[in-house]
C-alpha positions as CSV (number, residue, x, y, z in Angstrom):
1,X,14.2,-13.2,25.1
2,X,12.6,-13.4,21.7
3,X,13.7,-10.7,19.3
4,X,13.0,-10.0,15.6
5,X,15.2,-7.3,14.2
6,X,14.6,-6.0,10.6
7,X,17.1,-4.2,8.5
8,X,17.7,-3.3,4.9
9,X,15.0,-0.7,4.3
10,X,16.0,2.2,2.0
11,X,14.8,4.7,-0.6
12,X,15.0,3.3,-4.1
13,X,13.7,4.1,-7.5
14,X,10.8,2.2,-9.1
15,X,12.0,-0.9,-10.9
16,X,14.9,-1.4,-8.6
17,X,15.5,-4.2,-6.1
18,X,15.9,-4.4,-2.3
19,X,16.5,-7.1,0.2
20,X,15.2,-7.0,3.7
21,X,16.6,-9.1,6.5
22,X,15.1,-10.2,9.8
23,X,17.4,-11.6,12.5
24,X,15.5,-13.9,14.8
25,X,16.6,-15.0,18.3
26,X,15.3,-16.4,21.5
27,X,13.5,-19.5,20.2
28,X,12.8,-21.6,17.1
29,X,9.8,-20.6,15.0
30,X,7.4,-22.6,12.9
31,X,6.2,-19.9,10.6
32,X,7.7,-16.5,9.8
33,X,6.1,-13.7,7.7
34,X,6.4,-10.2,6.4
35,X,3.7,-7.6,6.7
36,X,3.7,-4.0,5.7
37,X,1.9,-0.8,6.6
38,X,1.6,2.2,4.3
39,X,0.9,5.7,5.6
40,X,-2.8,6.0,6.4
41,X,-3.5,2.3,5.8
42,X,-3.9,-0.8,7.8
43,X,-1.1,-3.3,8.2
44,X,-1.3,-5.9,5.5
45,X,0.1,-9.4,4.8
46,X,2.9,-9.6,2.3
47,X,4.2,-13.2,2.5
48,X,5.1,-16.0,4.8
49,X,6.9,-19.4,4.9
50,X,7.2,-22.4,7.1
51,X,10.6,-22.6,8.8
52,X,10.8,-26.3,7.8
53,X,9.6,-27.4,4.5
54,X,8.7,-25.3,1.5
55,X,5.3,-24.0,2.1
56,X,5.0,-20.3,1.2
57,X,2.2,-17.8,0.7
58,X,2.2,-14.5,-1.1
59,X,-0.3,-11.7,-1.5
60,X,-1.3,-11.4,-5.1
61,X,0.2,-7.9,-5.5
62,X,3.7,-9.1,-4.9
63,X,3.7,-12.7,-6.3
64,X,6.4,-13.0,-8.9
65,X,8.3,-10.0,-7.7
66,X,9.0,-10.8,-4.0
67,X,10.6,-13.9,-2.6
68,X,10.8,-14.9,1.1
69,X,13.6,-17.2,2.2
70,X,15.4,-18.3,5.3
71,X,18.9,-19.2,6.4
72,X,18.5,-21.9,9.1
73,X,22.0,-21.8,10.6
74,X,21.9,-18.0,10.9
75,X,18.3,-17.9,11.9
76,X,17.7,-15.2,9.4
77,X,14.7,-14.5,7.2
78,X,14.9,-12.5,4.0
79,X,12.6,-10.7,1.7
80,X,14.0,-10.2,-1.8
81,X,11.9,-7.5,-3.5
82,X,12.3,-7.0,-7.2
83,X,10.6,-4.6,-9.7
84,X,9.6,-2.3,-6.9
85,X,6.7,0.0,-7.4
86,X,5.7,3.2,-5.6
87,X,2.8,1.3,-4.1
88,X,5.3,-0.9,-2.3
89,X,6.2,2.0,-0.1
90,X,5.6,1.1,3.5
91,X,7.1,0.1,6.8
92,X,7.9,-3.6,6.6
93,X,7.5,-5.8,9.6
94,X,8.9,-9.3,10.3
95,X,6.6,-11.5,12.3
96,X,6.9,-15.0,13.7
97,X,5.1,-17.8,15.6
98,X,6.2,-21.1,17.0
99,X,3.3,-22.8,15.3
100,X,3.3,-24.4,11.9
101,X,0.5,-22.4,10.4
102,X,-1.7,-23.9,7.7
103,X,-1.6,-22.1,4.4
104,X,-5.0,-20.5,4.9
105,X,-3.9,-18.9,8.2
106,X,-0.6,-17.6,7.1
107,X,-2.0,-14.2,6.2
108,X,-3.7,-13.5,9.6
109,X,-1.9,-11.0,11.8
110,X,-3.4,-12.5,14.9
111,X,-1.7,-15.8,14.3
112,X,1.8,-14.2,14.8
113,X,3.0,-13.8,18.4
114,X,6.2,-11.9,17.8
115,X,6.9,-8.8,15.8
116,X,9.9,-6.7,14.9
117,X,10.1,-2.9,15.0
118,X,9.8,-2.4,11.3
119,X,12.0,-1.0,8.5
120,X,11.0,1.7,6.1
121,X,10.9,1.1,2.4
122,X,10.3,4.0,0.1
123,X,10.0,3.6,-3.7
124,X,10.1,6.8,-5.7
125,X,8.6,7.1,-9.2
């Protein structure tokens, strides 16, 4: 059974850092990503990486502040978030697919077959 379980969400002040974790199980994945959904808004792409290799993609609003990484033996995916802003407030979702997505497709929700339940990140000003 495929499972993605996020953790690490919290309430933090603007300018601080937070690291989200996503525990994966059930199969090996080709591409993993993080999406987020703010209240009243649609779910949006944050970042993604290929499980093998170094290909990553970030949405412009987080590039330079967020870093996605993985721990292969532990089958964990991480999202290190620095210099957090109130506009980063959202429920963050881990997503995965067995396919090695090309860079131009990494931001498409429909390309991901498996999703976690989400973890809340709230950034206060």
